[in-house]
C-alpha positions in Angstrom: 90.3 90.5 124.1 89.1 86.8 124.7 89.7 86.0 128.1 91.9 82.8 128.6 90.7 80.2 132.0 94.7 80.2 132.7 95.4 77.0 135.1 97.3 78.2 138.5 100.5 76.8 137.8 100.8 77.8 133.8 103.8 76.4 132.2 106.0 79.0 131.1 108.9 79.8 128.6 110.8 82.9 128.5 108.4 84.8 130.4 105.2 83.6 128.4 102.8 80.7 128.2 104.6 78.0 126.5 101.4 77.9 124.3 102.9 80.7 122.6 106.2 78.7 121.1 103.6 76.5 119.6 101.6 79.0 117.9 105.2 81.0 117.0 106.3 77.3 115.5 102.6 76.8 113.4 102.8 80.4 112.2 106.3 80.1 111.0 105.6 77.1 109.2 102.4 78.6 107.4 104.3 82.0 106.2 107.2 79.6 105.3 104.4 78.1 103.0 102.7 81.3 101.8 106.0 83.4 101.3 107.8 80.4 99.6 105.2 80.2 97.3 104.6 84.0 96.3 108.4 84.3 96.0 108.2 82.0 92.7 104.5 82.4 91.8 105.0 85.3 89.3 108.0 83.6 88.0 106.4 80.5 87.5 103.6 82.3 85.9 105.3 84.3 83.2 108.5 81.9 82.5 106.3 78.6 82.7 102.7 78.1 83.2 101.2 81.5 81.2 103.2 80.2 78.0 102.5 78.8 74.9 102.6 74.6 75.3 101.4 74.9 78.9 98.5 76.8 79.0 96.6 74.1 76.8 96.3 71.6 79.7 95.7 74.2 82.7 92.3 73.5 84.1 90.3 76.7 84.2 92.9 78.8 82.2 90.8 79.9 79.4 87.6 80.8 82.2 90.3 82.8 84.4 91.7 85.0 81.7 88.4 85.7 79.6 87.1 87.0 83.2 90.0 89.3 83.4 90.3 90.3 80.0 86.3 91.2 80.0 87.2 93.9 82.8 90.9 94.6 82.1 91.3 94.3 78.5 93.8 92.3 76.5 96.5 91.5 78.7 100.3 90.5 78.2 101.6 87.5 80.2 103.2 89.9 82.5 99.9 91.9 83.4 98.0 88.7 83.4 100.4 87.3 86.2 100.6 90.2 88.0 96.9 89.9 88.4 96.5 86.8 89.3 99.4 87.2 91.9 97.2 90.4 93.3 93.9 88.8 93.3 95.3 85.7 95.0 97.3 87.4 97.6 94.0 89.7 98.2 91.7 86.8 98.5 93.8 85.1 100.9 93.1 88.3 103.0 89.2 88.1 102.4 88.6 84.6 103.4 89.9 85.0 107.2 86.4 87.4 107.4 84.2 84.3 106.8 87.0 81.9 108.7 86.7 84.1 111.9 82.7 84.2 111.6 82.9 80.3 111.4 85.1 80.2 114.3 83.2 82.3 116.5 79.8 80.6 115.8 80.5 76.9 115.0 83.5 75.1 114.8 85.8 77.1 117.6 89.3 78.2 117.0 90.9 75.1 117.1 89.2 73.0 114.9 89.0 75.9 112.1 92.8 76.1 112.4 93.3 72.3 111.8 90.7 72.2 108.7 92.2 75.5 107.5 95.9 74.2 107.4 95.1 70.4 106.1 93.5 72.4 103.1 95.8 74.7 102.4 98.6 71.7 102.6 96.7 69.9 99.8 96.4 73.1 97.8 100.1 73.6 97.7 100.9 69.9 96.9 98.5 70.2 93.7 100.2 73.1 92.4 102.9 70.5 91.8 100.9 69.7 88.7 100.6 72.5 86.7 97.2 71.4 85.5 96.0 71.8 88.7 97.2 75.4 89.2 93.9 76.9 89.7 91.9 74.4 91.7 95.0 74.1 94.0 95.0 77.9 94.5 91.3 78.0 95.1 91.8 75.4 98.2 94.6 77.7 99.6 92.7 80.7 99.5 90.0 78.8 101.4 92.2 77.1 104.0 93.8 80.1 104.5 90.4 82.0 105.4 90.2 79.3 108.6 93.9 79.4 109.5 94.7 82.9 109.6 92.6 85.0 111.9 92.2 81.9 114.4 95.9 81.5 114.8 96.2 85.2 115.6 93.4 85.5 118.2 94.8 82.6 120.1 97.9 84.6 121.3 95.3 86.9 122.9 93.7 83.9 124.3 97.2 82.9 126.3 96.8 86.0 128.3 94.3 87.5 131.1 92.7 90.9 130.6 95.3 94.0 131.2 98.3 91.3 131.2 100.9 93.8 129.6 102.9 91.0 127.9 100.0 90.8 125.2 102.1 93.3 123.1 105.3 91.9 123.7 103.7 88.3 122.8 102.6 89.9 119.3 105.9 91.2 119.1 107.4 87.7 119.4 104.6 86.3 117.0 105.8 88.4 114.5 109.2 87.4 114.6 108.0 83.9 114.1 106.2 85.2 111.2 109.2 86.5 109.6 111.4 83.8 110.3 109.3 81.5 108.1 109.4 84.2 105.4 113.1 84.6 105.5 113.7 81.3 105.2 111.3 80.1 102.3 112.7 82.3 99.3 116.2 80.7 100.2 114.7 77.3 100.0 111.5 77.3 98.2 113.0 80.1 95.8 116.2 78.3 95.3 114.7 75.1 94.5 112.0 76.6 92.3 114.4 78.8 90.4 117.3 76.3 90.2 115.8 72.9 89.8 112.1 73.0 88.8 109.4 75.2 89.9 107.3 72.1 91.4 110.0 71.4 93.7 109.3 74.9 95.4 105.8 74.4 95.8 106.7 70.9 97.3 108.9 72.4 99.9 106.2 74.8 100.6 103.4 72.2 101.4 105.9 70.1 103.3 106.4 73.1 105.8 102.9 73.7 106.2 102.5 70.0 107.0 104.9 69.9 109.6 103.2 73.4 111.2 99.9 71.5 111.6 101.7 68.9 113.2 103.4 71.1 115.5 100.1 72.5 116.3 98.3 69.3 116.8 101.2 68.5 119.9 100.6 72.0 120.9 96.9 71.9 121.6 97.4 70.4 125.4 99.1 73.9 125.9 96.3 76.3 125.0 93.3 77.5 126.2 90.3 76.2 125.0 88.1 78.8 123.2 84.5 79.4 124.1 83.0 76.9 122.1 85.3 74.1 123.1 84.6 75.0 126.7 81.1 74.9 126.0 81.1 71.7 124.6 82.9 70.1 126.6 80.7 71.2 129.8 77.6 70.5 128.0 76.6 73.9 128.1 74.5 76.3 125.4 76.3 79.4 124.7 74.2 82.6 125.3 74.7 85.7 122.9 75.9 88.3 125.1 74.6 91.6 123.6 77.2 94.1 122.2 77.5 97.7 124.2 77.5 100.9 123.0 81.1 100.9 124.0 81.8 97.6 122.1 80.2 99.1 118.7 82.2 102.3 119.1 85.1 100.1 119.0 84.1 98.1 116.2 83.5 101.0 114.1 86.8 102.6 115.1 88.3 99.5 113.9 86.4 99.7 110.7 87.7 103.3 110.2 91.2 102.4 110.2 90.4 99.7 107.3 90.7 102.8 105.1 94.4 103.8 105.3 95.9 100.6 106.1 94.1 99.4 102.8 96.3 102.5 101.2 99.5 101.1 103.1 99.1 97.1 102.2 98.4 98.5 98.3 102.3 100.2 98.6 103.6 97.2 100.7 102.7 94.5 98.8 104.5 95.4 95.6 107.5 93.8 97.3 105.9 90.4 96.1 104.9 91.7 92.3 107.0 94.2 90.9 109.7 94.6 93.4 110.4 90.9 92.1 110.5 92.5 88.6 112.8 95.3 89.7 115.1 92.6 91.4 115.1 90.5 88.0 115.3 93.2 85.2 116.9 96.1 86.4 119.4 95.0 89.6 122.8 94.3 88.8 122.6 90.8 90.9 126.6 90.3 91.1 127.3 89.8 94.8 131.1 91.5 94.4 131.6 92.9 90.8 135.3 92.5 89.8 135.8 89.9 92.6 133.0 87.2 92.1 130.7 86.2 89.5 128.1 84.7 91.8 124.7 85.9 90.8 122.2 86.2 93.6 119.3 85.1 92.8 116.0 87.2 92.3 113.9 85.6 94.4 116.5 86.0 97.9 115.2 89.8 97.4 112.3 88.4 99.3 114.3 87.3 102.3 115.6 90.6 102.8 112.5 92.0 104.6 111.7 89.2 106.7 115.4 89.0 108.3 115.3 92.7 108.6 112.2 92.0 110.8 114.3 89.5 112.7 117.0 92.1 113.5 115.3 95.3 114.1 112.3 93.9 116.4 114.4 94.0 119.5 115.6 97.5 118.8 112.6 98.9 117.7 110.6 97.4 120.9 113.9 98.6 123.2 113.2 102.1 121.7 109.4 102.1 122.4 110.2 101.0 126.1 112.9 103.7 126.3 110.4 106.3 125.0 107.8 104.9 127.5 110.2 105.5 130.3 110.1 109.1 129.4 106.4 109.6 128.7 107.0 109.8 125.0 106.1 106.6 123.4 103.3 107.1 120.7 100.3 105.3 121.0 99.5 102.8 118.5 97.5 104.8 116.0 100.6 107.6 116.3 102.7 104.4 115.1 100.3 103.6 112.2 100.8 107.1 110.9 104.6 106.7 111.2 104.5 103.3 109.7 102.5 104.6 106.4 105.2 107.7 106.3 108.3 105.2 106.3 106.8 102.9 103.4 106.3 106.4 101.6 109.8 107.2 101.8 111.2 104.0 101.2 109.5 104.0 97.6 110.5 107.7 97.1 113.9 106.2 97.2 113.1 103.3 94.8 111.8 106.5 92.3 114.9 108.2 92.8 117.2 105.0 92.2 115.3 104.5 89.1 115.6 108.3 87.8 119.0 107.4 88.5 119.6 104.3 86.5 117.4 105.6 83.3 115.2 103.0 81.7 117.7 100.6 80.6 120.2 100.3 83.4 120.9 98.4 86.7 121.4 99.4 89.8 123.4 98.0 92.2 121.6 95.5 95.0 122.4 97.5 97.8 120.0 100.1 96.7 116.9 97.2 97.5 118.9 96.9 101.2 118.4 100.5 101.9 114.9 100.6 100.3 113.9 97.4 102.7 115.4 98.9 105.4 113.1 101.8 105.7 110.4 99.6 104.4 110.6 97.3 107.2 110.7 99.9 110.0 107.7 101.1 108.7 106.4 98.1 108.7 107.1 97.2 112.3 105.3 100.5 113.2 102.1 99.2 111.6 101.4 95.5 111.2 102.2 93.9 114.7 100.8 96.7 116.7 97.8 96.4 114.6 97.1 92.8 115.4 97.4 94.2 119.2 95.0 96.9 118.8 92.4 94.3 117.5 93.2 91.7 120.2 92.9 94.3 122.8 89.9 96.4 121.0 87.6 94.0 119.6 84.7 92.5 121.8 85.2 88.9 122.9 82.3 87.6 121.4 83.4 88.9 118.0 87.1 88.7 118.3 88.0 86.2 115.4 85.4 88.0 113.3 86.8 91.5 113.9 90.8 89.9 113.3 89.1 88.4 110.0 87.6 92.5 109.3 91.1 93.7 109.9 92.5 91.5 107.6 90.3 92.7 105.0 92.4 96.0 104.1 95.2 93.7 103.0 92.8 92.0 101.0 91.7 95.1 99.4 95.2 96.3 99.2 96.8 93.4 97.7 94.0 93.1 95.1 94.7 97.2 94.4 98.5 96.1 94.2 98.0 93.3 91.5 96.2 96.0 89.2 98.6 98.4 89.8 101.4 96.1 89.2 99.9 95.7 85.5 101.1 98.8 85.0 104.6 98.2 85.9 105.2 97.9 81.7 103.1 101.1 80.8 104.8 103.8 83.0 108.2 105.0 83.6 109.7 103.6 86.8 110.3 106.5 88.6 106.8 107.7 87.9 105.3 104.1 89.1 107.2 104.3 92.3 106.2 107.8 92.9 102.4 106.8 92.4 103.2 103.9 95.1 104.7 106.3 97.6 101.8 108.5 97.1 99.8 105.7 98.1 101.4 105.1 101.4 101.6 109.1 102.1 97.8 109.5 101.7 97.8 106.7 104.3 99.6 108.7 106.7 97.4 111.5 106.3 94.3 109.8 106.6 95.5 108.1 109.9 96.8 111.3 111.3 93.3 113.2 110.4 91.2 109.9 112.2 93.4 109.9 115.2 91.7 112.7 117.0 88.4 111.3 117.4 89.3 107.7 117.6 91.9 108.4 120.4 89.7 108.4 123.2 87.7 104.9 121.8 91.0 103.0 121.2 92.9 103.9 123.7 90.8 105.0 126.6 92.9 103.6 129.2 96.3 105.2 127.8 95.4 108.7 126.3 97.8 111.1 127.7 100.3 108.3 129.0 103.0 106.1 126.5 101.6 103.0 125.4 104.3 100.4 126.5 104.3 97.3 124.4 107.5 96.3 126.1 111.2 95.1 125.4 
């Protein structure tokens, strides 16, 4: 964890440095942008952009389609849309690796966040014009690489080494992510679905712009990173060699990329095939026989974020309750549980799909049950994984290692898109069972790795439960 040079009279808010509130707000706005855009992406592609009459003036359309079909064969509109969505959501988690390197070696975390945020906002505004769709996506991918790893590592920078508040801070930060993710389908999704898709993209871009402004206001409350301090003090940074223990920690984190990749492959079906399920296989009448109101399909993307907001206090209270009794799982054990719960959530969907048959429609309440299990699984893996990297990664490569952690999401999201292209070719029970099997494999691999990795990742906690705190 990078060490902050904390002032003696640090400004506090609810027991945490006030800088956390600015990082919370900035990340909330960025996630509003990202999830607002992904909530409408596959619908926009299948219902407008990839249809005859639109593709002729989309810059780069034929080049992109030829590239996909040369690798995957002839694609339907739905298959092509799934592949685009998967590759996009994958690449936004690959570029953070390079953004982390850029921050560690050249620009520092602050300037990299600002530059990345500005590029992303410009990209979102370009999506308003369908001709600029692919260049806009490219700018968002590049900008996200600068933004994502460096906003996350700055949470860790707020705390001194050994400060027990860091896990709580990442749980709070994760709530900010999901408030943005909850609001965006309701706003961007409704604007896009009910008025025009471009209004959804415009709203996403405005949200991100406000987040960058909030970050600029909050800079005075954030500790300077290594490069910023060096510039202020007019000194040359010397490269501190990594120790044997540092390399062991790096190797352990890299090994965990394998099972987390399987987790994200299953998880990312939320923004691809679950959207198709919500649109085509769900009875979205709010109260059948009483109200004719049809729940917009994009609102399905708000279920998981609002559950994150609701369940986070319960989960961290439960961990604290376990910690008092010496039974709280270590982080790597929580990751096993997270993968297992995700597998159960998709096994449930397989059962629902079998129950309604190939032409039926399931009640929207089944999606609620699916996302309940799915969300608890996410809480057991995603935020604790971020805290693990912040705690274990050597400070001189912290941003880069945060970027490496996101590589698993890149691979998982890309594979999720390829999996989504089989949605129309497979039975729906069979498809969901394959997704469940991937998540279950992630749980098994993490469990196998846990024995050799625990002494490295939890050298101060082996034999005693961690307390990420309530």
